[in-house]
mmCIF file of the N, C-alpha and C atoms, coordinates in Angstrom:
data_MODEL
# 
_entry.id   MODEL 
# 
loop_
_atom_site.group_PDB 
_atom_site.id 
_atom_site.type_symbol 
_atom_site.label_atom_id 
_atom_site.label_alt_id 
_atom_site.label_comp_id 
_atom_site.label_asym_id 
_atom_site.label_entity_id 
_atom_site.label_seq_id 
_atom_site.pdbx_PDB_ins_code 
_atom_site.Cartn_x 
_atom_site.Cartn_y 
_atom_site.Cartn_z 
_atom_site.occupancy 
_atom_site.B_iso_or_equiv 
_atom_site.pdbx_formal_charge 
_atom_site.auth_seq_id 
_atom_site.auth_comp_id 
_atom_site.auth_asym_id 
_atom_site.auth_atom_id 
_atom_site.pdbx_PDB_model_num 
ATOM 1   N N  . UNK A 1 1  ? 0.560   -1.147 0.209   1.00 0.00 ? 1  UNK A N  1 
ATOM 2   C CA . UNK A 1 1  ? -0.002  -0.238 0.147   1.00 0.00 ? 1  UNK A CA 1 
ATOM 3   C C  . UNK A 1 1  ? 0.830   1.410  0.116   1.00 0.00 ? 1  UNK A C  1 
ATOM 4   N N  . UNK A 1 2  ? 0.288   2.111  -0.832  1.00 0.00 ? 2  UNK A N  1 
ATOM 5   C CA . UNK A 1 2  ? 1.110   3.632  -1.122  1.00 0.00 ? 2  UNK A CA 1 
ATOM 6   C C  . UNK A 1 2  ? 0.896   4.730  0.537   1.00 0.00 ? 2  UNK A C  1 
ATOM 7   N N  . UNK A 1 3  ? 2.054   4.924  1.067   1.00 0.00 ? 3  UNK A N  1 
ATOM 8   C CA . UNK A 1 3  ? 2.052   5.413  2.445   1.00 0.00 ? 3  UNK A CA 1 
ATOM 9   C C  . UNK A 1 3  ? 1.382   7.269  1.849   1.00 0.00 ? 3  UNK A C  1 
ATOM 10  N N  . UNK A 1 4  ? 1.660   8.014  1.039   1.00 0.00 ? 4  UNK A N  1 
ATOM 11  C CA . UNK A 1 4  ? 0.943   9.030  0.382   1.00 0.00 ? 4  UNK A CA 1 
ATOM 12  C C  . UNK A 1 4  ? 0.822   9.361  -1.045  1.00 0.00 ? 4  UNK A C  1 
ATOM 13  N N  . UNK A 1 5  ? -0.206  10.079 -1.246  1.00 0.00 ? 5  UNK A N  1 
ATOM 14  C CA . UNK A 1 5  ? 0.066   10.779 -2.621  1.00 0.00 ? 5  UNK A CA 1 
ATOM 15  C C  . UNK A 1 5  ? 0.759   10.676 -3.643  1.00 0.00 ? 5  UNK A C  1 
ATOM 16  N N  . UNK A 1 6  ? 2.204   11.263 -3.157  1.00 0.00 ? 6  UNK A N  1 
ATOM 17  C CA . UNK A 1 6  ? 3.187   11.722 -3.956  1.00 0.00 ? 6  UNK A CA 1 
ATOM 18  C C  . UNK A 1 6  ? 3.304   13.416 -4.506  1.00 0.00 ? 6  UNK A C  1 
ATOM 19  N N  . UNK A 1 7  ? 4.476   13.342 -4.766  1.00 0.00 ? 7  UNK A N  1 
ATOM 20  C CA . UNK A 1 7  ? 4.481   14.884 -5.517  1.00 0.00 ? 7  UNK A CA 1 
ATOM 21  C C  . UNK A 1 7  ? 3.794   15.157 -6.333  1.00 0.00 ? 7  UNK A C  1 
ATOM 22  N N  . UNK A 1 8  ? 4.243   14.925 -7.712  1.00 0.00 ? 8  UNK A N  1 
ATOM 23  C CA . UNK A 1 8  ? 3.760   15.386 -8.610  1.00 0.00 ? 8  UNK A CA 1 
ATOM 24  C C  . UNK A 1 8  ? 2.034   14.878 -9.005  1.00 0.00 ? 8  UNK A C  1 
ATOM 25  N N  . UNK A 1 9  ? 1.030   15.409 -9.361  1.00 0.00 ? 9  UNK A N  1 
ATOM 26  C CA . UNK A 1 9  ? -0.351  15.588 -9.647  1.00 0.00 ? 9  UNK A CA 1 
ATOM 27  C C  . UNK A 1 9  ? -0.068  15.656 -11.154 1.00 0.00 ? 9  UNK A C  1 
ATOM 28  N N  . UNK A 1 10 ? -1.418  14.960 -11.311 1.00 0.00 ? 10 UNK A N  1 
ATOM 29  C CA . UNK A 1 10 ? -2.281  15.269 -13.064 1.00 0.00 ? 10 UNK A CA 1 
ATOM 30  C C  . UNK A 1 10 ? -3.076  16.759 -12.959 1.00 0.00 ? 10 UNK A C  1 
ATOM 31  N N  . UNK A 1 11 ? -3.174  17.104 -13.523 1.00 0.00 ? 11 UNK A N  1 
ATOM 32  C CA . UNK A 1 11 ? -3.966  18.478 -13.332 1.00 0.00 ? 11 UNK A CA 1 
ATOM 33  C C  . UNK A 1 11 ? -4.745  18.705 -15.063 1.00 0.00 ? 11 UNK A C  1 
ATOM 34  N N  . UNK A 1 12 ? -5.671  19.329 -15.070 1.00 0.00 ? 12 UNK A N  1 
ATOM 35  C CA . UNK A 1 12 ? -6.089  20.309 -16.318 1.00 0.00 ? 12 UNK A CA 1 
ATOM 36  C C  . UNK A 1 12 ? -6.148  21.477 -16.704 1.00 0.00 ? 12 UNK A C  1 
ATOM 37  N N  . UNK A 1 13 ? -5.579  21.808 -17.870 1.00 0.00 ? 13 UNK A N  1 
ATOM 38  C CA . UNK A 1 13 ? -5.551  23.302 -18.158 1.00 0.00 ? 13 UNK A CA 1 
ATOM 39  C C  . UNK A 1 13 ? -6.806  23.412 -19.233 1.00 0.00 ? 13 UNK A C  1 
ATOM 40  N N  . UNK A 1 14 ? -7.247  24.667 -18.574 1.00 0.00 ? 14 UNK A N  1 
ATOM 41  C CA . UNK A 1 14 ? -8.174  25.543 -19.744 1.00 0.00 ? 14 UNK A CA 1 
ATOM 42  C C  . UNK A 1 14 ? -8.252  26.753 -20.564 1.00 0.00 ? 14 UNK A C  1 
ATOM 43  N N  . UNK A 1 15 ? -8.752  26.796 -21.987 1.00 0.00 ? 15 UNK A N  1 
ATOM 44  C CA . UNK A 1 15 ? -8.201  27.773 -22.484 1.00 0.00 ? 15 UNK A CA 1 
ATOM 45  C C  . UNK A 1 15 ? -9.476  29.056 -21.518 1.00 0.00 ? 15 UNK A C  1 
ATOM 46  N N  . UNK A 1 16 ? -8.788  30.160 -21.546 1.00 0.00 ? 16 UNK A N  1 
ATOM 47  C CA . UNK A 1 16 ? -9.521  31.257 -20.744 1.00 0.00 ? 16 UNK A CA 1 
ATOM 48  C C  . UNK A 1 16 ? -10.069 32.162 -21.715 1.00 0.00 ? 16 UNK A C  1 
ATOM 49  N N  . UNK A 1 17 ? -10.063 32.351 -23.081 1.00 0.00 ? 17 UNK A N  1 
ATOM 50  C CA . UNK A 1 17 ? -10.769 32.606 -24.172 1.00 0.00 ? 17 UNK A CA 1 
ATOM 51  C C  . UNK A 1 17 ? -11.821 32.299 -24.345 1.00 0.00 ? 17 UNK A C  1 
ATOM 52  N N  . UNK A 1 18 ? -11.562 30.672 -24.112 1.00 0.00 ? 18 UNK A N  1 
ATOM 53  C CA . UNK A 1 18 ? -12.801 30.023 -24.827 1.00 0.00 ? 18 UNK A CA 1 
ATOM 54  C C  . UNK A 1 18 ? -14.209 29.807 -23.889 1.00 0.00 ? 18 UNK A C  1 
ATOM 55  N N  . UNK A 1 19 ? -14.020 30.146 -22.833 1.00 0.00 ? 19 UNK A N  1 
ATOM 56  C CA . UNK A 1 19 ? -14.168 30.369 -21.499 1.00 0.00 ? 19 UNK A CA 1 
ATOM 57  C C  . UNK A 1 19 ? -15.335 31.637 -21.368 1.00 0.00 ? 19 UNK A C  1 
ATOM 58  N N  . UNK A 1 20 ? -14.617 32.812 -21.766 1.00 0.00 ? 20 UNK A N  1 
ATOM 59  C CA . UNK A 1 20 ? -15.347 34.000 -21.492 1.00 0.00 ? 20 UNK A CA 1 
ATOM 60  C C  . UNK A 1 20 ? -15.653 33.882 -22.968 1.00 0.00 ? 20 UNK A C  1 
ATOM 61  N N  . UNK A 1 21 ? -15.403 34.362 -24.038 1.00 0.00 ? 21 UNK A N  1 
ATOM 62  C CA . UNK A 1 21 ? -15.820 34.705 -25.440 1.00 0.00 ? 21 UNK A CA 1 
ATOM 63  C C  . UNK A 1 21 ? -17.063 33.802 -25.512 1.00 0.00 ? 21 UNK A C  1 
ATOM 64  N N  . UNK A 1 22 ? -18.455 34.296 -25.975 1.00 0.00 ? 22 UNK A N  1 
ATOM 65  C CA . UNK A 1 22 ? -19.630 34.048 -26.464 1.00 0.00 ? 22 UNK A CA 1 
ATOM 66  C C  . UNK A 1 22 ? -19.577 33.829 -28.064 1.00 0.00 ? 22 UNK A C  1 
ATOM 67  N N  . UNK A 1 23 ? -18.920 34.898 -28.710 1.00 0.00 ? 23 UNK A N  1 
ATOM 68  C CA . UNK A 1 23 ? -18.863 34.759 -30.043 1.00 0.00 ? 23 UNK A CA 1 
ATOM 69  C C  . UNK A 1 23 ? -18.014 33.935 -30.651 1.00 0.00 ? 23 UNK A C  1 
ATOM 70  N N  . UNK A 1 24 ? -17.548 32.836 -30.502 1.00 0.00 ? 24 UNK A N  1 
ATOM 71  C CA . UNK A 1 24 ? -16.577 32.102 -30.850 1.00 0.00 ? 24 UNK A CA 1 
ATOM 72  C C  . UNK A 1 24 ? -16.780 31.301 -32.106 1.00 0.00 ? 24 UNK A C  1 
ATOM 73  N N  . UNK A 1 25 ? -15.556 30.964 -32.490 1.00 0.00 ? 25 UNK A N  1 
ATOM 74  C CA . UNK A 1 25 ? -16.114 30.229 -34.084 1.00 0.00 ? 25 UNK A CA 1 
ATOM 75  C C  . UNK A 1 25 ? -16.523 28.890 -34.011 1.00 0.00 ? 25 UNK A C  1 
ATOM 76  N N  . UNK A 1 26 ? -16.489 27.737 -32.839 1.00 0.00 ? 26 UNK A N  1 
ATOM 77  C CA . UNK A 1 26 ? -17.145 26.728 -32.286 1.00 0.00 ? 26 UNK A CA 1 
ATOM 78  C C  . UNK A 1 26 ? -17.507 26.465 -31.475 1.00 0.00 ? 26 UNK A C  1 
ATOM 79  N N  . UNK A 1 27 ? -18.583 25.829 -31.147 1.00 0.00 ? 27 UNK A N  1 
ATOM 80  C CA . UNK A 1 27 ? -18.616 25.708 -29.195 1.00 0.00 ? 27 UNK A CA 1 
ATOM 81  C C  . UNK A 1 27 ? -17.674 24.656 -28.658 1.00 0.00 ? 27 UNK A C  1 
ATOM 82  N N  . UNK A 1 28 ? -17.444 24.917 -27.541 1.00 0.00 ? 28 UNK A N  1 
ATOM 83  C CA . UNK A 1 28 ? -16.319 24.160 -26.807 1.00 0.00 ? 28 UNK A CA 1 
ATOM 84  C C  . UNK A 1 28 ? -15.026 24.596 -26.242 1.00 0.00 ? 28 UNK A C  1 
ATOM 85  N N  . UNK A 1 29 ? -14.567 23.731 -25.333 1.00 0.00 ? 29 UNK A N  1 
ATOM 86  C CA . UNK A 1 29 ? -13.512 24.469 -24.805 1.00 0.00 ? 29 UNK A CA 1 
ATOM 87  C C  . UNK A 1 29 ? -12.216 23.956 -24.976 1.00 0.00 ? 29 UNK A C  1 
ATOM 88  N N  . UNK A 1 30 ? -11.012 24.491 -25.122 1.00 0.00 ? 30 UNK A N  1 
ATOM 89  C CA . UNK A 1 30 ? -10.046 23.969 -25.309 1.00 0.00 ? 30 UNK A CA 1 
ATOM 90  C C  . UNK A 1 30 ? -9.372  23.237 -24.128 1.00 0.00 ? 30 UNK A C  1 
ATOM 91  N N  . UNK A 1 31 ? -8.636  21.929 -23.383 1.00 0.00 ? 31 UNK A N  1 
ATOM 92  C CA . UNK A 1 31 ? -8.903  21.210 -22.670 1.00 0.00 ? 31 UNK A CA 1 
ATOM 93  C C  . UNK A 1 31 ? -7.050  20.679 -23.085 1.00 0.00 ? 31 UNK A C  1 
ATOM 94  N N  . UNK A 1 32 ? -6.142  20.797 -21.797 1.00 0.00 ? 32 UNK A N  1 
ATOM 95  C CA . UNK A 1 32 ? -5.112  20.185 -21.930 1.00 0.00 ? 32 UNK A CA 1 
ATOM 96  C C  . UNK A 1 32 ? -4.676  19.422 -20.370 1.00 0.00 ? 32 UNK A C  1 
ATOM 97  N N  . UNK A 1 33 ? -3.997  18.270 -20.532 1.00 0.00 ? 33 UNK A N  1 
ATOM 98  C CA . UNK A 1 33 ? -3.785  17.585 -19.336 1.00 0.00 ? 33 UNK A CA 1 
ATOM 99  C C  . UNK A 1 33 ? -1.822  17.802 -18.960 1.00 0.00 ? 33 UNK A C  1 
ATOM 100 N N  . UNK A 1 34 ? -1.825  17.710 -18.047 1.00 0.00 ? 34 UNK A N  1 
ATOM 101 C CA . UNK A 1 34 ? -0.595  17.843 -17.486 1.00 0.00 ? 34 UNK A CA 1 
ATOM 102 C C  . UNK A 1 34 ? -0.148  17.492 -16.539 1.00 0.00 ? 34 UNK A C  1 
ATOM 103 N N  . UNK A 1 35 ? 1.499   17.320 -15.913 1.00 0.00 ? 35 UNK A N  1 
ATOM 104 C CA . UNK A 1 35 ? 1.633   17.286 -14.292 1.00 0.00 ? 35 UNK A CA 1 
ATOM 105 C C  . UNK A 1 35 ? 2.578   18.359 -13.810 1.00 0.00 ? 35 UNK A C  1 
ATOM 106 N N  . UNK A 1 36 ? 2.465   18.266 -12.679 1.00 0.00 ? 36 UNK A N  1 
ATOM 107 C CA . UNK A 1 36 ? 3.373   19.614 -11.860 1.00 0.00 ? 36 UNK A CA 1 
ATOM 108 C C  . UNK A 1 36 ? 3.670   19.275 -10.639 1.00 0.00 ? 36 UNK A C  1 
ATOM 109 N N  . UNK A 1 37 ? 4.711   19.383 -9.886  1.00 0.00 ? 37 UNK A N  1 
ATOM 110 C CA . UNK A 1 37 ? 5.320   19.093 -8.580  1.00 0.00 ? 37 UNK A CA 1 
ATOM 111 C C  . UNK A 1 37 ? 4.976   19.962 -7.628  1.00 0.00 ? 37 UNK A C  1 
ATOM 112 N N  . UNK A 1 38 ? 3.566   19.408 -6.530  1.00 0.00 ? 38 UNK A N  1 
ATOM 113 C CA . UNK A 1 38 ? 3.179   20.470 -5.734  1.00 0.00 ? 38 UNK A CA 1 
ATOM 114 C C  . UNK A 1 38 ? 3.848   21.034 -5.067  1.00 0.00 ? 38 UNK A C  1 
ATOM 115 N N  . UNK A 1 39 ? 5.363   20.854 -4.600  1.00 0.00 ? 39 UNK A N  1 
ATOM 116 C CA . UNK A 1 39 ? 6.138   20.940 -3.645  1.00 0.00 ? 39 UNK A CA 1 
ATOM 117 C C  . UNK A 1 39 ? 7.016   22.566 -4.299  1.00 0.00 ? 39 UNK A C  1 
ATOM 118 N N  . UNK A 1 40 ? 7.211   22.428 -5.636  1.00 0.00 ? 40 UNK A N  1 
ATOM 119 C CA . UNK A 1 40 ? 7.981   23.049 -6.327  1.00 0.00 ? 40 UNK A CA 1 
ATOM 120 C C  . UNK A 1 40 ? 7.243   24.367 -6.689  1.00 0.00 ? 40 UNK A C  1 
ATOM 121 N N  . UNK A 1 41 ? 5.636   24.266 -7.268  1.00 0.00 ? 41 UNK A N  1 
ATOM 122 C CA . UNK A 1 41 ? 4.732   24.995 -7.957  1.00 0.00 ? 41 UNK A CA 1 
ATOM 123 C C  . UNK A 1 41 ? 3.816   24.616 -6.803  1.00 0.00 ? 41 UNK A C  1 
ATOM 124 N N  . UNK A 1 42 ? 3.508   26.024 -5.892  1.00 0.00 ? 42 UNK A N  1 
ATOM 125 C CA . UNK A 1 42 ? 2.613   25.811 -5.616  1.00 0.00 ? 42 UNK A CA 1 
ATOM 126 C C  . UNK A 1 42 ? 0.988   26.091 -5.540  1.00 0.00 ? 42 UNK A C  1 
ATOM 127 N N  . UNK A 1 43 ? 1.606   27.328 -6.506  1.00 0.00 ? 43 UNK A N  1 
ATOM 128 C CA . UNK A 1 43 ? 0.475   28.215 -7.640  1.00 0.00 ? 43 UNK A CA 1 
ATOM 129 C C  . UNK A 1 43 ? -0.040  27.388 -8.501  1.00 0.00 ? 43 UNK A C  1 
ATOM 130 N N  . UNK A 1 44 ? -0.940  28.332 -8.640  1.00 0.00 ? 44 UNK A N  1 
ATOM 131 C CA . UNK A 1 44 ? -2.032  27.758 -10.003 1.00 0.00 ? 44 UNK A CA 1 
ATOM 132 C C  . UNK A 1 44 ? -1.025  27.925 -11.067 1.00 0.00 ? 44 UNK A C  1 
ATOM 133 N N  . UNK A 1 45 ? -0.867  26.849 -12.450 1.00 0.00 ? 45 UNK A N  1 
ATOM 134 C CA . UNK A 1 45 ? -0.218  27.004 -13.408 1.00 0.00 ? 45 UNK A CA 1 
ATOM 135 C C  . UNK A 1 45 ? -0.729  27.525 -14.822 1.00 0.00 ? 45 UNK A C  1 
ATOM 136 N N  . UNK A 1 46 ? -0.224  28.439 -15.344 1.00 0.00 ? 46 UNK A N  1 
ATOM 137 C CA . UNK A 1 46 ? -0.669  29.556 -16.591 1.00 0.00 ? 46 UNK A CA 1 
ATOM 138 C C  . UNK A 1 46 ? 0.743   28.950 -17.883 1.00 0.00 ? 46 UNK A C  1 
ATOM 139 N N  . UNK A 1 47 ? -0.410  28.305 -18.727 1.00 0.00 ? 47 UNK A N  1 
ATOM 140 C CA . UNK A 1 47 ? 1.222   28.158 -19.626 1.00 0.00 ? 47 UNK A CA 1 
ATOM 141 C C  . UNK A 1 47 ? 0.256   28.787 -21.132 1.00 0.00 ? 47 UNK A C  1 
ATOM 142 N N  . UNK A 1 48 ? 1.219   29.231 -22.179 1.00 0.00 ? 48 UNK A N  1 
ATOM 143 C CA . UNK A 1 48 ? 0.309   29.722 -23.250 1.00 0.00 ? 48 UNK A CA 1 
ATOM 144 C C  . UNK A 1 48 ? 0.411   28.128 -24.519 1.00 0.00 ? 48 UNK A C  1 
ATOM 145 N N  . UNK A 1 49 ? -0.691  27.760 -24.540 1.00 0.00 ? 49 UNK A N  1 
ATOM 146 C CA . UNK A 1 49 ? -0.832  26.777 -26.178 1.00 0.00 ? 49 UNK A CA 1 
ATOM 147 C C  . UNK A 1 49 ? -1.704  27.049 -26.683 1.00 0.00 ? 49 UNK A C  1 
ATOM 148 N N  . UNK A 1 50 ? -1.934  26.064 -27.830 1.00 0.00 ? 50 UNK A N  1 
ATOM 149 C CA . UNK A 1 50 ? -2.411  26.679 -29.004 1.00 0.00 ? 50 UNK A CA 1 
ATOM 150 C C  . UNK A 1 50 ? -4.514  26.091 -28.440 1.00 0.00 ? 50 UNK A C  1 
ATOM 151 N N  . UNK A 1 51 ? -5.230  26.715 -29.145 1.00 0.00 ? 51 UNK A N  1 
ATOM 152 C CA . UNK A 1 51 ? -6.603  26.178 -28.658 1.00 0.00 ? 51 UNK A CA 1 
ATOM 153 C C  . UNK A 1 51 ? -6.827  26.416 -29.827 1.00 0.00 ? 51 UNK A C  1 
ATOM 154 N N  . UNK A 1 52 ? -7.737  25.219 -30.214 1.00 0.00 ? 52 UNK A N  1 
ATOM 155 C CA . UNK A 1 52 ? -8.269  24.348 -31.741 1.00 0.00 ? 52 UNK A CA 1 
ATOM 156 C C  . UNK A 1 52 ? -9.329  25.214 -31.681 1.00 0.00 ? 52 UNK A C  1 
ATOM 157 N N  . UNK A 1 53 ? -10.363 25.585 -31.062 1.00 0.00 ? 53 UNK A N  1 
ATOM 158 C CA . UNK A 1 53 ? -11.240 26.268 -30.942 1.00 0.00 ? 53 UNK A CA 1 
ATOM 159 C C  . UNK A 1 53 ? -11.047 27.843 -31.398 1.00 0.00 ? 53 UNK A C  1 
ATOM 160 N N  . UNK A 1 54 ? -10.312 28.445 -30.723 1.00 0.00 ? 54 UNK A N  1 
ATOM 161 C CA . UNK A 1 54 ? -9.913  30.082 -31.308 1.00 0.00 ? 54 UNK A CA 1 
ATOM 162 C C  . UNK A 1 54 ? -9.098  30.061 -32.142 1.00 0.00 ? 54 UNK A C  1 
ATOM 163 N N  . UNK A 1 55 ? -8.321  28.973 -32.985 1.00 0.00 ? 55 UNK A N  1 
ATOM 164 C CA . UNK A 1 55 ? -7.736  29.043 -33.781 1.00 0.00 ? 55 UNK A CA 1 
ATOM 165 C C  . UNK A 1 55 ? -6.371  29.639 -33.497 1.00 0.00 ? 55 UNK A C  1 
ATOM 166 N N  . UNK A 1 56 ? -5.460  30.129 -32.564 1.00 0.00 ? 56 UNK A N  1 
ATOM 167 C CA . UNK A 1 56 ? -4.378  30.842 -31.978 1.00 0.00 ? 56 UNK A CA 1 
ATOM 168 C C  . UNK A 1 56 ? -3.789  30.570 -30.649 1.00 0.00 ? 56 UNK A C  1 
ATOM 169 N N  . UNK A 1 57 ? -2.940  30.842 -30.196 1.00 0.00 ? 57 UNK A N  1 
ATOM 170 C CA . UNK A 1 57 ? -2.060  30.749 -28.644 1.00 0.00 ? 57 UNK A CA 1 
ATOM 171 C C  . UNK A 1 57 ? -2.541  31.046 -27.983 1.00 0.00 ? 57 UNK A C  1 
ATOM 172 N N  . UNK A 1 58 ? -3.400  30.874 -26.924 1.00 0.00 ? 58 UNK A N  1 
ATOM 173 C CA . UNK A 1 58 ? -3.971  31.724 -25.904 1.00 0.00 ? 58 UNK A CA 1 
ATOM 174 C C  . UNK A 1 58 ? -3.455  31.226 -24.638 1.00 0.00 ? 58 UNK A C  1 
ATOM 175 N N  . UNK A 1 59 ? -3.619  31.891 -23.346 1.00 0.00 ? 59 UNK A N  1 
ATOM 176 C CA . UNK A 1 59 ? -3.576  31.588 -22.156 1.00 0.00 ? 59 UNK A CA 1 
ATOM 177 C C  . UNK A 1 59 ? -4.076  30.428 -21.562 1.00 0.00 ? 59 UNK A C  1 
ATOM 178 N N  . UNK A 1 60 ? -3.858  29.313 -21.173 1.00 0.00 ? 60 UNK A N  1 
ATOM 179 C CA . UNK A 1 60 ? -4.737  27.982 -20.725 1.00 0.00 ? 60 UNK A CA 1 
ATOM 180 C C  . UNK A 1 60 ? -4.301  27.769 -19.038 1.00 0.00 ? 60 UNK A C  1 
ATOM 181 N N  . UNK A 1 61 ? -5.165  27.886 -18.320 1.00 0.00 ? 61 UNK A N  1 
ATOM 182 C CA . UNK A 1 61 ? -5.233  28.102 -16.820 1.00 0.00 ? 61 UNK A CA 1 
ATOM 183 C C  . UNK A 1 61 ? -5.621  26.801 -15.855 1.00 0.00 ? 61 UNK A C  1 
ATOM 184 N N  . UNK A 1 62 ? -4.837  26.345 -14.945 1.00 0.00 ? 62 UNK A N  1 
ATOM 185 C CA . UNK A 1 62 ? -5.450  25.367 -14.483 1.00 0.00 ? 62 UNK A CA 1 
ATOM 186 C C  . UNK A 1 62 ? -6.461  25.329 -13.612 1.00 0.00 ? 62 UNK A C  1 
ATOM 187 N N  . UNK A 1 63 ? -7.298  24.341 -13.690 1.00 0.00 ? 63 UNK A N  1 
ATOM 188 C CA . UNK A 1 63 ? -8.732  23.861 -13.135 1.00 0.00 ? 63 UNK A CA 1 
ATOM 189 C C  . UNK A 1 63 ? -8.420  23.224 -12.170 1.00 0.00 ? 63 UNK A C  1 
ATOM 190 N N  . UNK A 1 64 ? -9.973  22.905 -11.036 1.00 0.00 ? 64 UNK A N  1 
ATOM 191 C CA . UNK A 1 64 ? -10.028 21.880 -10.526 1.00 0.00 ? 64 UNK A CA 1 
ATOM 192 C C  . UNK A 1 64 ? -10.240 20.585 -11.326 1.00 0.00 ? 64 UNK A C  1 
# 
């Protein structure tokens, strides 16, 4: 049996433009999954990734 959860966790990144923009190209929200080290990075992660719905590179923020 495992003693603890571990340091690395899997999280989901969601596009900020798709979530707030009502007049977009197609319905839906771009999401990516990645891992982070919870000891080194305690704050929420923000990365610039390609959004297939916006068809541009936008900021993707960590969601629960």
